[in-house]
N, C-alpha and C positions, 0 to 999 in steps of 0.2 A: 826060588820057584818063579816062574814066570806065567802072568795072567794075561789073558785077554778079556774083553768086554769094554762098554762104554759107560764108563760111570763118570758123574760130575765130581772132579777135585778142585777145590778151591786152590791156586797157585800162589803161595806166599812169597814166591819169588819176581812176582809182579809188582813193581812200584806202583802201579794204578790200585792194585789190590789193598796194597798195604795202606795206601790213603785213603780209600773206601772205607777201611776198617780201623782206620786212625791206628795204625801199630808202625812202630819204627824196624827196621830191619833187626836191631839188636834185641828187640823184644821177642822177635819169632825163635832165635836160637838160644834164649835164657835158658838156664836150667831152675829157675823158679816156677816150682809146678804149681803152685798157686795160680800164679799170673797165667801161665799158658794154658793152664784148665779153664780158666774164666773165658778167654777170648775163643778157645777151641769149643766150648760150650755154647757161645752166643752163635758161632757159625753152624753147630748142629742143629739148635734150635730153630733155623729158619727153613730147614728143611730142604733146602736147594741142593746140598752138597753131600756126597757120600765119603768125602775126609778131605783132607788138605794135603798139600806137599810142600816142603821147604828144602834149603840147602842143608848138606850135613854140616854139624859142628866142625867135624874131623877134616872134611873135604868138601869145599865148596861147591866141587863138579858134580857131585853124589847128590840124588835126590832122596830126601825121606819122606815116608808117607804115614799118615795116620788116617786110618780107615775106619769108619763106624758102619758101613753098610758094603758088604762083599757079596750082597744077593747078584749083583748084576756082573760079576768076574766069574771065569772061570779058569782052571789052571790049564795051562798051556805045556803039553808035551808031559814027559816024566819027571816027577820030582827028581832033584839030584841031591843026595846026602852030602851035607858038608863034613869035612874032618878037617884036623889040623894039617892034614897033607896035600889037601885041596889046591888048587892054583888058584882059585878064587879068594881063599882064606889068606894064601900066603901073600897075593898081591895087595890085599885089603891092609896087612899089617903093618907096614910102612908107614903110610900116611898117617894112620891112627895109633902109631908109635907103640906097638904091640911087639913083643917077640914071641915068636912061634918056633917051637922046638918039635 
């Protein structure tokens, strides 16, 4: 789905943001849930952000978003159901090393 709206999302791909929050790039994509929940909770507790964005573990050109407040967003257009035959699913399968049949 695509959304429109203007919400404050903290960009964890920005080196200045990483420095401000005393995070290393490797910490952001860590799969250590306790650690990532700890810094995400700190960001949430500021009340300044609706969520965070960072680069995908699988493909750095893709952005991943964690949103805890979606009240400022609205769905843009009609939602498009994803199936295994959908071009977006097939296009994403190679970089994340998944076989789609």
